[in-house]
N, C-alpha and C positions, 0 to 999 in steps of 0.2 A: 108423668102424671101431673095434673094441674094442682095449683095451690089449694083449690077447693077440695080436691080429693084427699090431699094430705090432712087438711083440717077435719074432713069427715072421719078419717080413721083415728085421728087424735081425739075427736069427740067420743067415738065409740070406746076408746081406751079409757078415757076419763069417766064415762058414764057406766061402764059395765065390767071392766077388767081390773083384776088385782094382780099385778106382776110380782115375781119373786125379788127378794132383797131390794126393796124400793121404799123410799120416803114418798108416800103417796101424795102428800100435800105439795111437796116441792115439784114432783113430776107433773102434777096436774097444772101447776102454774106455768111450767116450762113447755110442756107438750112432748108426747112420745115420738121418738125417731122411728119411722116406718120403713122397714126393709122389705122390698118387694120381689127381688130375684137375686140369683147368684150363679157364678160360673168360675171354675178354676179356683183361684185364690181371691176372687173379687166378689163384693156385694154391690147392689144398687139400691138406693133408697127411693122413696116415692117422689122426691124432687129430681130424680135422674142422676144424682151424684154417684160416681163410681168410687168404691171404698176398698182398699186393700185390707183384707181381714187377717191381721197378724196374730189373731187369737184362735184361728180355726174354729169359729163359733165359740164354744166353751171347751177348748183344748181337744176337740173331738173330730173335726172334719179332716181326717188324715189323708184321704185320697182326693180331697178337693171336691168342690161343688160341681154338679152337672154330670155325674157319671151315670149314663143311661143303663149300664149293666146292672146297677143296683135297683133302678126303677123297674127294669124288666124282671129281675129276680123276685121282687115283691109282687108284681102283677101275676107271674106264673104261679107263685105259691097261693095267692089269694083265689085264683081260679080252681086250684086243686084241693087245698085244705086251708081255708082262711083262718080257722081257729080250732084248736082243741087243747085241753089242759093235760098236765102231766100228773094229775092226781089219780087215785083209784087203780094203781098198778098198771097204768097206761102210758105209752109214749108214742112219738111219731118220728118219721125218718129225719126231718130237718134238724130237730134238737139232737138226735143221736149222732148224726153226721157232724154237726157243729162241735159236740163234745169231743169227738175223736180228733177233729181238726185242731182244736185248742190244745188237746193233750200232746199232739205232735210238736207244737211250738213251745209248750211250757217247759220250765226247767226239769231236769231229770227227776224221776220219782214222783211227779205230779200228774196223775193220769185221770183224775175225776173232776167233774164240774157240776156245781149246783147253780141253776140259772135263776136270775132275778130280772126285774124290769129296769134297774138303774144301779148306779154306784152306791147311792144311799141305802137302797134295799140290800145290796151286797154286804155293806158294813153292819146293817141290822142282823144279817144272817151270820156273820162271823161271831158276833157277840153271843147269839143263841147257840151256835155250833160249838164254840170252845167251852162254854159252860156245860153243854150236854156231854161233850167228850170227857171232861173230867169227872162228871157224875157217873158215867159208865165205868170209868176206871176206879170207882169207889172213893173218889176224892171230891165230893160235892162242895166242900168248903173252898176249893180253888176257883174263885169267881172273879177276882179283881183283874181288870185289864188296865195296863199302863199305856198311856198315850203321851203326846208331847204338846206343850203349850204352842199355840198358833198352828198346829197341824189341822188339816181339814179332812173329814171323813163323811161329809154329807150333812144335811140339815134336818133329817128325821130325829126323833127323840134319841135313839141309840147313836146315830151318826153324829149329831151335835154334841153328845156327851163324850163319845170317844175322841172327837176333835177337841182342840184347845183354843177355840176362838172365844175370847172372854166376852165380846159384845153379844154373841149368840147365847152364851151361858147366862147372861143377865136377863134374857127374855124367856122365862119358863122354868126357873129353878134347876138349871143344869149345872154340872152333870148329874145324872141319876146315880144312885148308890152303886158302889163297886167299880168306879172309874177313877183312876189317879193320873197325874201328869208330871212329867219332868220337863226341863228346859229344852228348847230347840237348838240345833247347831248353827246358829245365825251369827257367824263371826263378825261380819261387818257392823251389824247393829248392836250386838251384845258382847263382843269379844274384848272390848276395852283395849288395853295395851298389850294383851297377850298375843303371841304368835299363833297363826291359824292352827298349826298342828298341836300345840299345847292346849289350845282352847277346845279342839275337837275331842281330845282325850278327856279333858275335865268334864265336858258335857256328857260324853258317853258314860263316864263313871257314875253319873247320877242314876243310871238304870240299876247298877249294882247296889247303890245306896238305897234306892227306893224298894228294891226286892227285899233287902235286909230289914228295912223299916217295917214293911207290911208283913213279912214272913213268907218264905218261898212256898209254904204249904197253903197260902191264901192266894197266890198270884197265878192266874190262868194264862196270861199272854201279854206280849208287848206288841203294840201296833204302831207302824210308822210308814210314811211315804218315803221311797228311796230319795226323791227330791221333793220338797214341799212345794206344791203348785200354788194353790190359792193363798197360801201364806206369804207369797212374794218370790217364788222361785229361789228357795233357800237351798243352796248347794253345800252339803257338809264338807268341812275340811277333809283332806285325804286320810287323816288319822281316825276319823269318826267311825266309819262302818267296820274297819278291822277290829277296833276295840269293842264295838257292840257285839260282833260275832264271837269274840273271846268270852264276853260276859254270858251270852246266851248258851254257849257250849258248857258253861259251868252250872247251869240251872235247868231244872226240869219245868220249863214253861214253853208255851207255843209262841212262834213268831209270825205275825201277820204283816206282810208287805203290801201296803195299799197301792195297787198298780193302776188305779182308775185313770190317772193322768199319764204316768210313764209308760204304761203298757201299749203294745202294738206299734213300736218303732220310734217313739218320741226321742229317746236318747241315742238313737243309732243302733240300738240292740232291740230285740223283740220285747224285752221287759227291762225295767230299771234294775231288777234283781240280777239279770244277766250282766248289766253294765258294772255293778258293784260286787259281783260274785257272792250274792246273798243266797241263803238256802231257807226260804220261808216254808212254813207249814200250811199257810193259807194265803191266797192272793186274790183280793177283791179286784174285779175288772169291770169295765164299762166303756164309755166314750168311744175310743178308737176301734172297739170291737165291731161296730157297724159304721164307723166314720160319722156317727151322729145322724144318719139318714132315718133311723127308727130307734126308739128307745129299747135298750137291752143292757143287762149287766150279768154278773155271775161271780162265783167264788171258785177258784182252782184250788183243789185240796190234795195235800200230800197223801201218798198211799198208806203210810203208817196210821194216819188219822182216820182214813176211810176204814181200815181194818177194825179199828176200835168202834167206829160208828156202826159197823155191820153187826156188832154184838149187843147193841143197845136198844133193840126194839124200835118202835115207831118214833121218828123225829117229827114232832108236832109243829112243823114250820113249812111255809110255802106261800106262793102267790098265784092268783088267778092267771096272771100272764107269764109265769115262769116258763122259759123256753118257748115263747110264742112262735108258732111255725113261720109266720111271715118275717118276724125279726130274725129268726134263725137262718132263714134262706138268704136274707140280706147280709147277715154276718158272714155266712159261708162265701158268698160272692165277694165281699169286701176282703176277706182273707186271701181269696184266690188272686185278686188284683194286687194286693200287697206282695204276695209271693212271686207271681209270674212276671210282674213288672219290676221286681227286685227293688222296690221302693225303699225298704229299710236299709238294704245294702248301699243304695245310692245316697241316702242320708248320711250314713257313717263315712263313706269314702269321699263324698263330693260336697253335698250342700251344707252339711253341718260344719265341716272345717271352713268352708267359705263364709258362712254366716258368722261364725265365731271370730274369724279374722276381721271382718267388716264391723262387727259389733264392738270389738275392742277399740276401734278408732273413736267411738263415741266417748270413751273415757277421757279424752282430751278436752271435752266440752266443759266450760266453766261451771256448769250446773251439776255435772255428774261426778259423784264421789267414787263410784265403782261401777264397772260394767262386768257382768259375769254371765256365764252360760254353759250349757252342756247340750250337745245334740241340737235340736231345734227348739230350745228353750233359752230365754234371755231375760236379764233384769238390769235396770239402771237405777242406782240410788241417787235421788235428787237431794242435794245438800246446799247449805249456805256457805260452808267453808270446807273445801276439799281436804285440807291438811288435818283439821281437827275432827272431821265428820259431823260438825255441828249442823243440826237440822234447822229448818225454818220455824220461827216462833208462830207465824200465822198458819192456821190449818188450811188444808185443801190445795196445796201446791200441786200434788199429783193429779187431783181432779181438774185443776186448771189446765195442766198439760194434756190431759185426756180430751178436754173440750177442744183444744187447739188441734189435736189429732183428728177428731171427727170433721172439723172444719176444713182440714187439708186432705181428706180422703184416706184416713188410716184408722184402723181399730188397734189401739194399744191400751191395755188395761192398767188402772192405777190401784195399787194396794198401799194405802197411805201415801207416802211420798216415794214409793218404789214403782217404777214403770216396768211392766212385764209383757213379753211376747211368747207366742207358741203357734207359729204359722202352720198351715197345712204341710204335710210331708212332701207334697209334690211341688212346692215352691222351687223356682229355678233361680239361677244366678242373676239374671236380669231383673227379676222381681225382687230379689234380695237387695240389689242396688237401689231399686225404687224405694224399698222399705227403709233402708238406711238414710237415703236423702230426705224422706218425709219425716223420719224421727228427728233428724238434725234440724229441719225447718221448724218443727214443733218445739224442740228444746230452745231454739233461738227465741221463738215467740214467748215462751214461758219465762225465759231469762229476762226479757225486756219487762215483763210484768213484775217480777219479784226482785230483780237485781238492779233495775233501772238502766 
C-alpha cells in the first residue's frame, strides 16, 4: 500500500479508535502500525514489510494464519445457524459437540465445559463459580481466592483483581474484596542468592502461610497459571509445583489452573496441567481454542464440582455469546486440525526441542542474563551485568529492543526488560532459524544503544 494509505489508517486510529493497553498520547504522536494480512507465521503491514510473528498474535494463533478450513467452518455455520443462545434450557449442536471434544482432551475427571467469549470472561466465571460452589456446600464464608503477584488473568474487574499486576491495580481500586496474593516463582528476578530449588519451595510455602493467615474456612480457591505468560514467561523452579500440590492436598480449597495461554499445545502437551502433572478443579481456557480466528473462551470443570453445582439450583451467570455456534464450529475445526496433523506431538518431539536448543545460544549474548523456555515459549532477561543480574537504570530497554524487532521484521514482546516469544505451533525449523537470527540482530542493535 502507499504511504498515503498508511497515513489514512493512522488518522482513523487517532481520530476514532481507543486501543487496549495503550498510552494514547504517545501512540498518536508516533502513529499506529497497520497490519493488513497474514499467512503461516508471517504478517504484512501496510508498508509491505513482512514480519515474523513470534507472539502468535497474543499467544493464540496456534495453527498459523491463513487456514481456509477455519474460514469454511465459520461460513458453513453462519449459513446454517449464525446465532442462538444457550439460555432458557436450550442448546445447539456446535456447542455440544465442542464440549464433548474438549472433554476428550482435558485431564481425567474433567468432563464439563462452561462457555464464555474470552479468557477474561472465563476468569470472571471461575470467581462466580467457586463462591457459588462453597455456598451450595453450606460454607458461604469461603470466598477468598488467592492469586500471585504478577500473575495475569485478564483485565475485567474480576480478572484484574485475580491477577497481580500492580499497575492495573492502581487504576480502579483493585483488587476487589476477597482477593489475596502471594509471591510469584520468579527465581531470576527475585531469587537473590538462593538456589532455584530452594527458592521454589520457599515461594510455594507462601500458599500454606496465606491459607493459615486467612483461615482455611475463609479460602475458596488458589488460582495460578502453570507458566506465567504476560508476566514474562515465568517458569517455576522444578520444586515449585510438587510443593504446591502437597499443600493443596492438605487443604479443602479448589485449585484453578489458568490455561488460557498454556492450553492447546503451547508446552508440547495439550495443557500446562498435563506438563506439570497438576490436578485442577477448574481450568479457564481461550486463545488456542480457536487459534484466535474468532473470540471464544470457557472453563473446564471437574466432575466433583459439577455434582455440587447440580444441587445448587439456578446459577445466575452467563453471557449472550456463551458457546456462540460460529465460534464453536471454528473451535471444533481447529481441534480437528491440531489432532489430525499431530501438531502438539510435533511440538513436543521436534520443534520445541529445536527452538529451545537455539534459544539457549542467545544466553551467550552480552545483553542476555538468562535465556529460558518451555515448549514454544521463551524469555530473555536483558541486563547490564550478566554476573550480578544488575538491571539497567534507564527505563525502557526492553521497549527499545522491541522497536528494533519491528524494524527488522520480527514481533517479540517486551515485559519490562524481559523479551518474550510464543510463536505459532506450526513454526518450522527454518523459520526458527530465521527467528533466532533476527533476535540476535535486534539484541546487537539494542546493545549498541545501551552498552556503547
